[in-house]
Backbone as CSV, one residue per row, in Angstrom:
resi,resn,N_x,N_y,N_z,CA_x,CA_y,CA_z,C_x,C_y,C_z
1,MET,53.922,75.683,-8.507,53.068,76.604,-7.275,51.883,75.380,-6.846
2,LEU,51.545,75.343,-5.393,50.549,74.356,-5.249,49.350,75.048,-5.899
3,GLY,48.269,74.491,-6.626,47.043,74.966,-6.961,47.170,75.594,-8.367
4,SER,48.238,75.553,-8.934,48.528,76.165,-10.232,47.685,75.385,-11.370
5,PRO,47.197,75.808,-12.476,46.464,75.227,-13.423,47.604,74.455,-13.817
6,ASP,48.892,74.696,-13.930,49.713,74.121,-14.885,50.644,72.840,-14.218
7,ARG,50.098,72.663,-12.733,50.617,71.544,-12.210,49.594,70.770,-11.362
8,GLU,49.877,69.399,-11.771,48.885,68.465,-11.036,49.276,67.660,-9.666
9,LEU,48.660,67.754,-8.391,48.744,67.304,-7.375,49.236,65.790,-7.499
10,ALA,50.498,65.377,-6.803,51.345,63.918,-6.861,50.134,63.001,-6.149
11,LEU,49.631,61.934,-6.475,48.917,61.103,-5.404,49.785,59.776,-5.308
12,PRO,49.602,59.378,-4.000,50.413,58.184,-3.972,49.726,57.163,-4.588
13,ALA,50.957,56.678,-5.168,50.851,55.253,-5.757,49.793,54.117,-5.114
14,SER,49.294,53.497,-5.866,48.280,52.291,-4.934,49.374,51.044,-5.131
15,PRO,49.597,50.097,-3.974,50.189,48.989,-4.186,49.734,48.143,-4.973
16,ALA,50.915,47.370,-5.687,50.654,46.409,-6.787,50.009,45.343,-6.243
17,PRO,49.526,44.843,-6.763,48.435,43.464,-6.368,49.793,42.462,-5.723
18,HIS,50.442,42.174,-6.499,51.516,40.921,-5.921,52.262,41.739,-4.225
19,GLY,52.441,42.801,-4.468,52.701,43.310,-3.186,51.522,43.217,-2.119
20,VAL,50.474,43.398,-2.212,49.244,43.432,-1.258,49.107,41.956,-0.802
21,LEU,49.566,40.856,-1.903,49.550,39.341,-1.412,50.299,39.006,-0.553
22,ALA,51.467,39.686,-0.937,52.870,39.344,0.075,52.552,39.773,1.312
23,ASN,51.737,40.830,1.511,52.005,41.375,3.122,50.898,40.450,3.557
24,LEU,49.978,40.077,2.999,48.987,39.503,3.406,49.244,37.583,3.829
25,ARG,50.126,37.630,2.879,50.935,36.191,3.502,51.732,36.277,4.677
26,ARG,52.412,37.365,4.807,53.474,37.561,5.662,52.938,37.760,7.174
27,ALA,51.469,38.374,7.148,50.434,38.588,8.041,50.025,37.405,8.637
28,LEU,49.417,36.236,7.593,48.881,35.039,7.879,50.145,34.223,8.594
29,ALA,51.366,34.085,8.192,52.090,33.492,8.535,52.524,33.641,10.120
30,LEU,52.480,35.026,10.680,52.527,35.376,12.008,51.385,34.912,12.671
31,GLU,50.296,35.072,12.210,49.336,34.746,12.939,48.775,33.052,13.016
32,PHE,48.995,32.641,11.995,48.658,31.212,12.066,50.268,30.098,11.393
33,PRO,51.070,30.237,11.988,52.224,29.587,11.459,52.298,28.171,11.144
34,GLN,51.453,27.501,12.046,51.173,25.994,11.912,50.406,25.556,10.897
35,ILE,49.703,26.610,10.180,48.693,26.374,8.584,49.639,26.827,7.591
36,THR,50.389,28.174,7.619,50.828,28.700,6.481,52.472,28.276,6.308
37,ALA,52.820,27.564,7.213,54.230,27.026,6.816,54.357,25.801,5.969
38,ASP,55.569,25.470,5.292,55.525,24.587,4.537,56.172,23.402,5.533
39,LYS,55.527,22.348,5.963,55.860,21.539,7.212,55.335,19.978,6.727
40,SER,56.041,19.112,7.102,55.456,18.121,6.749,54.548,17.412,7.561
41,ALA,53.753,16.406,6.594,52.442,15.797,7.745,52.332,14.365,8.158
42,LEU,52.162,14.082,9.132,51.931,12.553,9.347,51.160,11.909,9.145
43,ALA,51.133,11.228,7.847,49.689,10.421,7.628,49.619,9.097,7.674
44,PHE,48.035,9.173,8.405,47.509,8.111,8.998,47.646,6.942,8.174
45,GLY,47.322,7.063,6.843,47.433,5.806,5.728,45.564,5.460,5.687
46,ILE,44.694,6.313,6.218,43.261,6.143,6.076,43.128,7.465,5.317
47,PRO,42.696,6.975,4.016,42.204,7.997,3.020,41.302,9.148,3.707
48,SER,39.854,8.633,4.288,39.120,9.874,4.667,39.785,10.599,5.703
49,LEU,40.391,10.166,6.884,41.125,10.758,7.503,42.440,11.735,7.180
50,ASP,42.993,11.587,6.360,43.891,12.407,6.048,43.723,13.251,5.028
51,ALA,42.331,13.056,4.580,42.000,14.132,3.672,41.070,15.010,4.545
52,ALA,40.864,14.617,5.584,39.979,15.780,6.627,41.030,16.497,7.181
53,LEU,42.446,16.166,7.375,43.398,16.812,8.060,44.449,17.334,6.956
54,GLY,43.893,17.432,5.699,44.444,18.103,4.574,46.108,17.628,4.318
55,GLY,45.895,15.889,4.195,47.078,15.276,4.005,47.738,14.375,5.145
56,GLY,47.383,14.872,6.357,47.624,14.148,7.573,48.029,15.060,8.938
57,LEU,48.655,14.776,9.741,48.438,15.484,10.972,49.515,16.297,11.034
58,ALA,49.218,17.656,11.182,50.635,18.776,10.678,51.333,18.785,11.793
59,THR,52.557,18.898,11.674,53.861,18.780,12.211,54.185,20.768,12.891
60,GLY,54.783,20.577,13.731,55.044,22.219,13.783,53.398,22.785,14.230
61,ALA,52.845,22.228,15.034,51.325,22.785,15.639,50.786,21.801,16.916
62,LEU,49.982,22.690,17.190,49.401,21.728,18.555,48.107,21.374,18.360
63,HIS,47.782,20.245,18.855,46.996,19.282,18.764,46.444,18.878,20.171
64,GLU,45.098,18.942,20.096,44.708,18.358,21.580,43.987,17.171,21.541
65,ILE,44.601,16.277,22.661,44.054,14.674,22.515,43.302,14.538,23.693
66,ALA,42.038,14.621,23.704,40.802,14.680,24.981,40.213,13.415,25.169
67,ALA,40.192,12.794,26.348,39.745,11.722,26.631,38.043,12.105,26.849
68,ALA,37.056,10.755,26.379,35.880,11.045,26.180,35.564,11.172,27.411
69,ARG,35.780,10.380,28.615,35.494,10.661,29.799,36.495,10.222,30.658
70,GLU,36.675,10.766,32.010,37.881,9.932,33.179,38.341,8.677,32.662
71,ALA,37.427,8.120,32.473,37.956,6.306,32.581,38.425,6.003,31.224
72,GLU,38.609,7.220,30.227,39.148,6.747,29.028,40.697,7.869,28.790
73,ILE,41.026,8.039,30.232,42.561,8.330,29.994,43.501,7.564,29.291
74,PRO,43.395,6.273,29.782,44.513,5.458,29.137,44.300,5.484,27.756
75,ALA,43.216,5.161,27.089,43.039,5.338,25.838,43.395,6.299,25.015
76,ALA,43.204,7.600,25.550,43.870,8.936,24.799,45.424,9.110,25.065
77,THR,45.616,8.275,26.412,47.317,8.406,26.802,47.802,7.626,25.355
78,GLY,47.454,6.584,25.165,47.867,5.612,23.960,47.954,6.040,22.793
79,PHE,46.875,6.950,22.411,46.703,7.508,21.078,47.469,8.822,20.844
80,ALA,48.063,9.568,21.824,49.074,10.430,21.834,50.552,10.339,21.877
81,LEU,50.727,8.851,22.411,51.939,8.046,22.398,52.368,7.601,21.127
82,ILE,50.982,6.975,20.186,51.380,6.501,19.122,51.627,7.834,18.244
83,LEU,50.819,9.069,18.058,51.285,10.087,17.182,52.722,10.441,17.633
84,ALA,52.866,10.836,18.919,54.454,11.191,19.116,55.377,9.986,18.674
85,ALA,55.242,9.022,18.695,56.462,7.881,18.477,56.635,7.952,16.973
86,ARG,55.870,8.793,16.177,55.842,8.648,14.622,56.936,9.662,14.325
87,ASN,57.054,10.829,15.106,58.084,11.839,14.659,59.201,11.813,15.330
88,ARG,60.501,11.967,14.516,61.507,11.879,14.991,62.439,12.611,15.907
89,GLY,63.196,12.057,17.087,63.680,12.673,17.930,62.985,12.549,19.419
90,PRO,63.608,12.636,20.384,63.018,12.600,21.825,61.335,13.042,21.938
91,VAL,60.966,12.250,22.912,59.410,12.647,23.203,59.804,13.048,24.729
92,VAL,59.176,14.277,24.900,59.172,15.142,26.281,57.889,14.684,26.743
93,TRP,57.575,14.300,27.842,56.286,13.808,28.645,56.461,14.884,30.066
94,ILE,55.421,15.626,29.805,55.251,16.574,31.145,53.889,16.437,31.731
95,ALA,54.077,16.236,32.786,52.655,16.024,33.417,52.242,16.530,34.795
96,GLU,51.467,16.827,35.426,51.274,17.761,36.595,51.278,16.293,37.671
97,ASP,51.574,16.964,39.126,51.709,15.367,39.897,50.296,14.876,40.251
98,MET,49.179,15.584,39.978,47.678,15.107,40.290,47.631,14.041,38.867
99,ALA,47.954,14.475,37.836,47.632,13.720,36.826,48.360,12.406,37.050
100,LEU,49.833,12.320,37.605,50.260,10.821,37.685,49.547,10.359,39.185
101,ALA,49.666,11.203,39.838,48.874,10.476,41.026,47.610,9.519,40.710
102,GLU,46.839,10.209,39.848,45.450,9.154,39.508,45.715,8.561,38.465
103,ASN,46.712,8.723,37.662,46.780,7.750,36.377,48.049,6.833,36.002
104,GLY,48.894,7.493,36.936,50.276,6.548,36.791,51.334,7.481,36.048
105,ALA,52.510,6.726,35.458,53.247,7.254,34.600,53.468,6.056,33.683
106,PRO,53.989,6.604,32.326,54.509,5.639,31.402,54.719,4.696,31.536
107,TYR,54.594,3.464,31.089,55.306,2.181,31.587,56.138,1.900,30.492
108,GLY,57.529,1.198,30.521,58.208,1.111,29.525,58.024,0.016,28.561
109,ALA,57.428,-1.054,28.991,56.716,-2.238,28.083,55.532,-1.733,26.992
110,GLY,54.952,-1.128,27.703,53.806,-0.528,27.148,53.973,0.589,25.897
111,LEU,55.189,1.156,26.252,55.866,2.178,25.114,56.358,1.369,24.331
112,GLU,57.089,0.173,24.182,57.665,-0.502,23.169,56.447,-1.037,22.325
113,ASP,55.445,-1.513,23.130,54.306,-2.033,21.978,53.553,-1.002,20.831
114,LEU,53.778,0.311,21.640,53.479,1.503,20.638,54.390,1.994,19.740
115,GLY,55.595,1.529,19.823,56.555,1.756,18.891,57.681,3.051,19.155
116,LEU,57.381,2.844,20.770,58.289,3.937,21.434,59.047,3.569,22.002
117,ALA,60.448,3.814,21.790,61.574,2.939,22.639,61.737,4.037,24.006
118,PRO,61.681,3.357,24.982,61.759,3.896,26.371,62.703,4.939,26.549
119,GLU,63.791,4.818,25.875,64.767,5.519,26.027,64.866,6.891,25.429
120,ARG,63.909,7.030,24.652,63.260,8.298,23.919,62.362,9.187,24.504
121,LEU,62.119,8.812,25.933,60.977,9.312,26.588,61.881,10.051,27.334
122,ILE,61.608,11.529,27.799,62.045,12.489,28.765,60.754,13.009,29.729
123,ALA,60.950,12.184,31.070,59.616,12.663,31.770,59.724,13.977,32.716
124,VAL,58.965,14.603,32.890,59.079,15.723,33.497,57.809,15.841,34.419
125,ARG,57.994,16.039,35.717,56.979,16.138,36.495,56.607,17.655,36.834
126,ALA,55.547,18.537,37.082,55.190,19.921,37.501,54.215,19.701,38.477
127,ALA,54.637,20.876,39.540,53.415,20.832,40.636,51.997,21.514,40.079
128,LYS,51.799,22.257,39.149,50.322,22.703,38.693,50.380,22.876,37.330
129,SER,49.254,22.994,36.874,49.035,23.084,35.295,49.777,24.236,34.765
130,ARG,49.737,25.233,35.128,50.343,26.294,34.418,52.044,26.155,34.278
131,ASP,52.704,25.520,35.421,54.062,24.744,35.128,54.049,23.957,33.918
132,VAL,53.177,22.967,33.853,53.347,22.178,32.688,53.329,22.700,31.167
133,LEU,52.063,23.945,30.999,52.498,24.866,29.899,53.858,25.496,29.885
134,TRP,54.232,25.858,30.602,55.662,26.618,30.765,56.454,25.625,30.288
135,ALA,56.604,24.724,30.893,57.695,23.777,30.474,57.481,23.217,29.171
136,MET,56.225,23.143,28.491,56.020,22.843,27.508,56.428,23.791,26.327
137,GLU,56.373,25.123,26.779,56.792,26.113,25.724,58.691,26.240,25.619
138,GLU,59.005,25.875,26.936,60.422,25.741,26.906,61.176,24.660,26.140
139,ALA,60.343,23.755,26.126,60.945,22.202,25.505,60.877,22.307,23.975
140,LEU,59.651,23.442,23.591,59.378,23.400,22.240,60.273,24.475,21.702
141,ALA,60.956,25.279,22.490,62.097,26.413,22.047,63.205,25.808,22.486
142,GLY,63.670,24.687,22.823,64.607,23.908,23.053,66.034,24.118,22.175
143,ALA,66.918,23.679,22.762,68.410,24.110,21.843,68.101,23.281,20.829
144,GLY,68.673,24.013,19.375,68.597,23.115,18.442,67.538,23.477,17.562
145,GLY,66.578,24.051,18.032,65.264,24.004,17.599,64.348,23.066,17.769
146,PRO,62.799,23.300,17.817,62.011,21.829,17.831,62.235,21.294,16.605
147,GLY,62.399,19.728,16.639,62.255,18.802,15.695,63.543,19.109,15.095
148,GLY,64.868,19.677,15.487,65.787,19.681,14.589,66.978,19.007,15.470
149,PRO,68.321,18.958,15.200,69.189,18.113,16.065,69.083,18.739,17.823
150,GLY,69.092,17.793,18.530,69.153,18.329,19.803,67.602,18.631,20.365
151,GLY,66.693,19.085,19.508,65.240,19.256,19.502,64.338,18.061,19.879
152,PRO,63.202,18.426,20.665,62.621,17.202,20.687,61.427,16.791,19.173
153,GLY,61.086,15.674,19.314,60.186,15.518,18.045,58.830,15.571,18.398
154,ALA,58.553,15.494,19.710,57.305,15.759,20.188,57.197,16.241,21.561
155,VAL,56.305,17.086,22.216,55.980,17.537,23.478,54.601,17.133,23.874
156,ILE,54.374,16.408,24.839,53.453,16.027,25.217,52.963,16.715,26.847
157,GLY,51.968,17.362,27.084,51.686,18.112,28.214,50.386,17.319,28.629
158,GLU,50.306,16.748,29.976,49.003,16.306,30.563,48.493,17.172,31.692
159,ILE,47.266,17.789,31.442,46.852,18.779,32.610,45.423,18.140,33.042
160,ARG,44.984,18.663,34.217,43.897,18.299,34.869,43.070,19.261,34.873
161,THR,43.097,20.640,34.455,42.289,21.587,34.324,41.955,22.409,33.157
162,GLY,41.250,23.352,33.360,40.995,23.893,32.087,42.210,24.971,31.727
163,ILE,42.199,25.447,30.539,43.376,26.243,29.932,42.610,27.493,28.995
164,ASP,43.217,28.635,28.845,42.623,29.604,28.490,43.044,29.644,26.920
165,PHE,42.567,30.558,26.388,42.692,30.538,24.740,44.243,31.239,24.582
166,LEU,44.518,32.381,25.149,45.944,32.768,25.430,46.953,31.698,25.535
167,ALA,46.813,30.926,26.644,48.083,29.817,26.821,47.855,29.080,25.546
168,THR,46.843,28.513,24.844,47.005,27.758,23.727,47.741,28.394,22.404
169,ARG,47.278,29.653,22.520,47.849,30.658,21.370,49.706,30.674,21.737
170,ARG,49.859,30.831,23.073,51.632,30.926,22.991,51.996,29.648,22.418
171,LEU,51.231,28.390,23.007,51.922,27.079,22.697,51.800,26.745,21.047
172,SER,50.887,27.320,20.422,50.503,27.122,18.813,51.816,28.063,18.425
173,PHE,52.263,29.404,18.838,53.557,29.916,18.320,54.606,29.126,18.567
174,ALA,54.709,28.551,19.748,56.107,27.874,19.699,55.965,26.736,19.237
175,ALA,55.138,26.103,18.864,55.454,24.951,18.081,55.469,25.177,16.525
176,GLY,54.664,26.160,16.184,54.850,26.676,14.669,56.306,27.178,14.266
177,ARG,57.223,27.333,15.098,58.785,27.809,14.731,59.545,26.509,14.593
178,GLY,58.935,25.201,14.816,59.882,24.107,14.301,58.942,22.884,13.809
179,ARG,59.388,22.036,13.820,58.684,20.811,13.382,58.219,19.526,14.391
180,ALA,58.077,20.192,15.756,57.671,19.261,16.412,56.391,18.946,16.556
181,LEU,55.814,17.831,17.209,54.367,17.937,17.442,54.287,18.351,18.860
182,ALA,53.150,19.442,19.020,52.736,19.813,20.381,51.489,18.950,20.673
183,LEU,51.532,18.018,21.636,50.170,17.458,22.055,49.834,17.950,23.265
184,LEU,48.489,18.298,23.808,48.047,18.555,24.791,46.978,17.422,25.301
185,LEU,47.217,16.567,26.122,46.513,15.633,26.974,45.542,16.204,27.831
186,ARG,44.438,16.042,27.821,43.519,16.559,28.903,42.046,15.459,28.970
187,SER,41.356,15.448,29.883,40.032,15.299,29.930,39.015,15.953,28.791
188,ALA,37.986,15.255,28.812,36.956,16.219,27.658,36.870,17.533,27.912
189,PRO,37.165,18.522,27.365,37.111,19.894,27.653,35.489,20.387,27.474
190,ALA,35.079,21.215,27.901,33.892,22.276,27.371,34.470,22.855,26.101
191,ASN,33.481,23.512,25.417,33.229,23.895,24.004,33.982,25.516,24.161
192,GLU,35.211,25.179,24.781,35.979,26.504,25.225,37.084,26.745,23.970
193,PRO,37.408,28.231,23.562,38.086,28.585,22.647,39.240,27.731,22.387
194,SER,40.182,27.265,21.571,41.185,26.708,21.492,42.102,27.607,19.985
195,ALA,43.408,27.850,20.185,44.280,27.887,19.254,44.887,26.554,18.248
196,ALA,44.627,25.600,19.111,45.222,24.216,18.563,44.480,23.928,17.042
197,ALA,45.464,23.160,16.183,44.723,23.096,14.755,43.894,22.249,14.755
198,THR,43.957,20.914,15.903,42.807,20.151,15.819,42.324,19.576,17.536
199,ARG,41.192,19.016,17.649,40.961,18.370,18.788,40.529,17.235,18.592
200,PHE,41.065,16.230,19.135,40.538,14.751,18.983,39.940,14.482,20.418
201,LEU,38.866,13.815,20.231,38.037,13.260,21.352,38.349,11.415,21.029
202,VAL,39.025,10.931,22.325,39.231,9.530,22.088,38.953,8.808,23.238
203,GLY,38.389,7.440,22.753,37.760,6.620,23.611,38.037,5.159,23.293
204,ALA,38.073,4.379,24.249,38.703,2.899,24.015,37.424,2.014,23.160
205,ALA,37.784,1.278,22.491,36.942,0.317,21.643,37.372,-1.116,21.808
206,PRO,36.157,-1.857,21.582,36.555,-3.425,22.304,37.489,-3.840,20.896
207,SER,38.300,-4.995,21.625,39.172,-5.554,20.580,38.586,-6.357,19.863
208,ARG,39.032,-7.061,18.805,38.634,-8.448,18.387,39.444,-9.169,18.745
209,PRO,38.610,-10.349,19.192,39.742,-11.391,19.721,40.834,-11.779,19.075
210,SER,42.046,-12.504,19.510,42.983,-12.894,18.640,42.810,-14.502,18.165
211,SER,43.313,-14.596,17.096,42.840,-15.890,16.474,43.289,-16.713,17.417
212,GLY,42.788,-17.981,17.374,42.628,-19.218,18.034,41.424,-20.038,17.985
213,ALA,41.423,-21.129,18.245,40.539,-22.419,18.471,39.222,-21.904,19.453
214,ILE,39.510,-21.068,20.579,38.994,-20.755,21.532,38.641,-19.360,21.750
215,PRO,37.390,-18.867,21.489,37.502,-17.472,21.616,38.093,-16.932,22.811
216,MET,38.696,-15.736,22.607,39.638,-15.122,23.601,40.619,-15.846,24.551
217,ALA,40.928,-17.087,23.823,41.802,-17.820,24.587,43.428,-17.192,24.479
218,CYS,43.589,-16.746,23.441,44.841,-15.880,23.287,44.858,-14.538,23.851
219,GLY,43.916,-14.225,24.424,43.778,-12.776,24.749,43.014,-11.853,23.914
220,PRO,42.772,-10.213,24.168,42.497,-9.459,23.288,43.376,-9.265,22.124
221,GLY,42.617,-8.865,21.076,43.244,-8.713,19.765,44.105,-7.137,19.842
222,PRO,44.461,-6.904,18.808,44.962,-5.257,18.698,44.156,-4.130,19.209
223,PRO,45.005,-3.218,20.173,43.814,-2.237,20.386,43.028,-1.258,19.566
224,ARG,41.860,-1.148,19.626,41.073,0.095,18.850,41.003,1.297,19.770
225,PHE,40.590,2.167,18.994,40.044,3.625,19.539,39.050,4.018,18.680
226,CYS,38.218,4.695,19.432,37.009,5.561,19.046,37.472,7.042,18.908
227,VAL,37.698,7.159,17.644,38.548,8.704,17.538,37.146,9.755,16.826
228,ARG,37.197,10.817,17.714,36.035,11.813,16.978,37.154,13.403,16.891
229,LEU,36.911,13.621,15.382,37.590,14.902,15.460,36.636,15.824,15.400
230,THR,36.757,16.763,16.549,35.873,17.833,16.659,36.253,19.061,16.542
231,ARG,37.288,19.415,16.043,37.818,20.576,16.014,38.977,20.380,14.949
232,ASN,39.049,21.201,13.705,39.784,21.259,12.858,39.829,22.220,11.992
233,ARG,41.197,22.869,12.065,41.276,24.176,11.456,41.603,23.982,9.685
234,ARG,41.759,22.560,9.460,42.071,22.463,7.958,41.056,21.761,6.956
235,GLY,39.535,21.356,8.008,38.704,20.703,6.884,37.736,20.326,7.801
236,PRO,37.091,19.470,7.296,35.700,18.516,8.042,36.152,17.998,9.234
237,LEU,34.987,17.982,9.945,34.848,16.885,11.334,34.355,15.442,10.858
238,GLY,34.919,14.665,11.848,34.385,13.322,11.548,34.386,12.435,12.682
239,ALA,34.529,11.148,12.353,34.346,10.016,13.414,35.243,8.738,12.894
240,TRP,36.101,8.074,13.496,36.685,6.995,12.839,37.025,5.872,14.040
241,MET,36.990,4.347,13.673,37.436,3.494,14.475,38.924,3.225,13.905
242,LEU,39.491,3.171,14.916,41.176,2.998,14.606,41.671,1.948,15.581
243,GLU,42.301,1.012,14.360,42.900,-0.150,14.967,44.513,-0.076,15.276
244,PHE,45.249,-0.070,15.913,46.712,-0.155,16.085,47.478,-1.558,15.900
245,ASP,48.077,-1.578,14.527,48.690,-2.768,14.628,50.534,-2.485,14.841
246,ARG,50.389,-3.551,16.150,51.882,-3.468,16.595,53.391,-3.995,15.662
247,VAL,52.846,-4.885,14.917,53.833,-5.218,13.818,54.294,-4.392,13.024
248,GLU,53.209,-3.551,12.159,53.588,-2.745,11.299,53.833,-1.065,11.861
249,GLN,53.203,-1.140,13.035,53.297,0.232,14.106,52.594,1.396,13.170
250,ARG,51.620,0.845,12.893,50.403,1.996,12.263,49.079,1.738,12.595
251,CYS,48.086,2.990,12.461,46.532,2.641,12.704,46.007,2.369,11.116
252,ASN,44.976,1.319,11.556,44.212,0.934,10.169,42.912,1.158,10.628
253,ALA,41.900,0.711,9.579,40.476,1.161,9.768,39.640,-0.413,9.914
254,PRO,39.596,-1.041,10.803,39.335,-2.366,10.996,38.216,-2.645,10.097
255,ALA,38.356,-3.829,9.361,37.413,-4.360,8.377,36.177,-4.662,8.894
256,ASP,36.141,-5.402,10.123,34.991,-5.941,10.940,34.279,-4.921,12.136
257,ARG,34.635,-3.645,11.626,33.933,-2.836,12.767,32.661,-2.940,12.929
258,GLU,31.894,-2.644,14.495,30.814,-2.702,14.438,30.407,-1.251,15.067
259,PRO,29.167,-0.770,14.533,28.723,0.358,15.524,28.605,0.266,16.818
260,VAL,28.973,1.201,17.736,29.018,1.071,19.302,27.963,2.259,19.621
261,ALA,26.998,1.394,20.311,26.005,2.508,20.832,26.433,3.449,22.037
262,GLU,25.771,4.556,21.840,26.209,5.577,22.426,25.304,5.368,24.065
263,THR,26.259,6.116,24.953,25.820,6.060,26.439,24.542,7.085,26.698
264,ALA,23.747,6.611,26.963,22.303,6.922,27.361,22.544,8.269,28.053
265,LEU,22.097,9.314,27.667,22.159,10.272,28.144,21.239,10.960,29.306
266,ASP,20.130,9.954,29.345,18.866,10.640,30.424,19.192,9.744,31.601
267,ARG,19.980,8.687,31.723,20.224,7.993,32.941,21.766,7.628,32.890
268,PRO,22.552,8.509,33.303,24.080,8.008,33.342,24.479,7.216,34.196
269,ARG,23.903,7.278,35.549,24.334,6.355,36.329,24.054,4.818,36.292
270,GLN,22.767,4.731,35.770,22.373,3.510,35.497,23.308,2.936,34.096
271,ALA,23.596,3.688,33.227,24.142,3.189,31.883,25.850,2.807,32.665
272,LEU,26.422,3.425,33.366,27.502,3.670,33.671,27.993,2.296,34.607
273,THR,27.025,1.959,35.642,27.079,1.161,36.685,26.693,-0.150,36.752
274,LEU,27.850,-1.072,36.881,27.564,-2.409,36.480,27.900,-3.083,37.668
275,PRO,27.235,-4.257,37.897,27.764,-5.260,39.019,29.356,-5.386,38.942
276,PRO,29.866,-6.030,40.301,31.227,-6.338,39.699,31.121,-7.598,39.213
277,ASN,32.022,-8.081,38.592,32.427,-9.222,37.599,31.123,-9.475,36.592
278,SER,31.310,-8.768,36.130,30.020,-8.578,35.094,30.358,-9.109,33.688
279,GLY,31.637,-8.884,33.857,32.423,-9.235,32.323,32.047,-8.483,31.305
280,VAL,31.576,-7.231,31.691,31.509,-6.340,30.689,32.548,-5.390,30.137
281,PRO,33.670,-5.371,29.417,34.648,-4.924,29.074,34.634,-3.196,29.751
282,GLY,35.783,-2.910,30.910,35.752,-1.784,31.475,34.891,-1.557,32.717
283,PHE,34.100,-2.762,33.047,33.209,-2.337,34.277,33.912,-3.684,35.018
284,GLY,33.507,-3.415,36.167,33.708,-4.429,37.525,34.899,-5.311,37.176
285,ASN,34.781,-6.423,36.391,35.563,-7.499,36.119,36.981,-6.669,35.485
286,HIS,37.957,-5.804,36.477,39.245,-5.187,35.790,40.019,-6.117,34.972
287,GLU,40.456,-7.475,35.482,41.491,-8.008,35.728,41.207,-8.613,34.144
288,SER,40.132,-8.863,33.419,39.892,-9.199,32.137,40.399,-8.388,31.114
289,VAL,40.622,-7.175,31.463,40.653,-6.116,30.540,42.152,-5.561,30.514
290,ASP,43.043,-5.823,31.364,44.301,-5.113,31.546,45.211,-5.789,30.385
291,ILE,45.183,-5.046,29.519,45.943,-5.833,28.391,47.138,-4.856,27.804
292,GLY,46.897,-3.490,28.135,48.067,-2.631,27.429,49.239,-2.252,28.369
293,ASN,49.537,-1.951,29.450,50.487,-1.585,30.472,51.253,-0.592,29.805
294,ILE,50.206,0.771,29.479,50.891,1.708,29.142,51.036,2.620,30.295
295,ARG,50.127,2.667,31.032,50.739,3.381,32.493,50.408,2.631,33.388
296,CYS,51.481,2.663,34.650,51.351,2.169,35.910,51.307,3.073,37.145
297,ARG,50.627,2.860,38.033,50.306,3.572,39.451,51.418,2.944,40.189
298,PRO,51.757,3.899,41.234,52.918,3.336,42.018,52.373,2.358,42.905
299,ARG,51.250,1.671,43.095,50.754,0.598,43.665,50.910,-0.586,42.959
300,GLY,51.045,-0.299,41.502,51.085,-1.747,40.829,49.771,-1.486,39.820
301,ARG,48.643,-1.332,40.321,47.710,-1.166,39.494,48.019,-0.865,37.772
302,VAL,47.680,-1.632,36.874,47.981,-1.333,35.624,47.179,-0.717,34.660
303,ALA,46.879,0.502,33.929,45.931,0.700,33.022,45.880,0.293,31.647
304,ALA,44.735,-0.015,31.187,44.411,-0.715,29.866,44.701,0.093,28.734
305,GLU,45.244,-0.399,27.920,45.524,0.450,26.464,44.274,0.442,25.307
306,GLY,43.580,-0.413,25.329,42.126,-0.621,24.494,41.234,-1.567,25.095
307,GLY,40.130,-1.553,24.969,39.338,-2.650,24.882,38.588,-2.697,26.547
308,GLY,38.778,-1.171,27.073,38.303,-1.012,28.642,39.188,-0.339,29.460
309,VAL,39.062,-0.324,30.596,40.024,0.571,31.593,40.270,-0.112,32.659
310,GLY,41.542,-0.183,33.041,42.251,-0.737,34.042,42.207,-0.656,35.342
């Protein structure tokens, strides 16, 4: 009888400690699939950068590649393509019409320089940024599974407008179901929330001259990138100067790197406006810095890969 002194109330048994941990792991796997899943990472081969990323750039995750400013879109494009080329499988490039009109489309010869065979690239045009995000999600959930047989190795989406947290969360979940790289290429965003595992702020850096008796007689050397890790779910932030080796198809930390002065914030127009034919990489004399052929506009103007803007 209930309340009888010869009987005790049966209390619910507390869950075993290992059961609580298992439930917590399952909950974390649903919330952050790109962090908890046992996936491979693409190592850069630069110890400090790989350590910050927890062993390398995580596959099956969303990463943001942002240009330091509008003029650095070609450099950010080159960096995104270098990352995408390292993961096996087709690379799906999705861009809205405005981005293609302003920056041009990927160019075959430039793709080969970055280790990406042109036949691996699948280009998709979208009318608006929301169409780009929808196409990215569909590509990541393609037939065969992302990164698997028939699925893409990387999906790059280029947008010109802002993106809300919910949209990045959906892309992060879609990427977390497979082993593909999801790369969101954009101009420098505001400090807005994002579900991306990392955010890289990329700009062009002056290339060292090619070897020769006369400086610059053989043209600029390997492309260089100023890369700042401004968001990282796996470790600390930092900044690196990276040089891409076209022969080895890898990024290196240049031994002869020099500090680059930041743009004067109190007088931006004076700092960024130089007279034509000034000889300064990226300003005025554009013909002297067109070295990359990564993107070309319909009217034939070629965008630079590094060392300036074309």
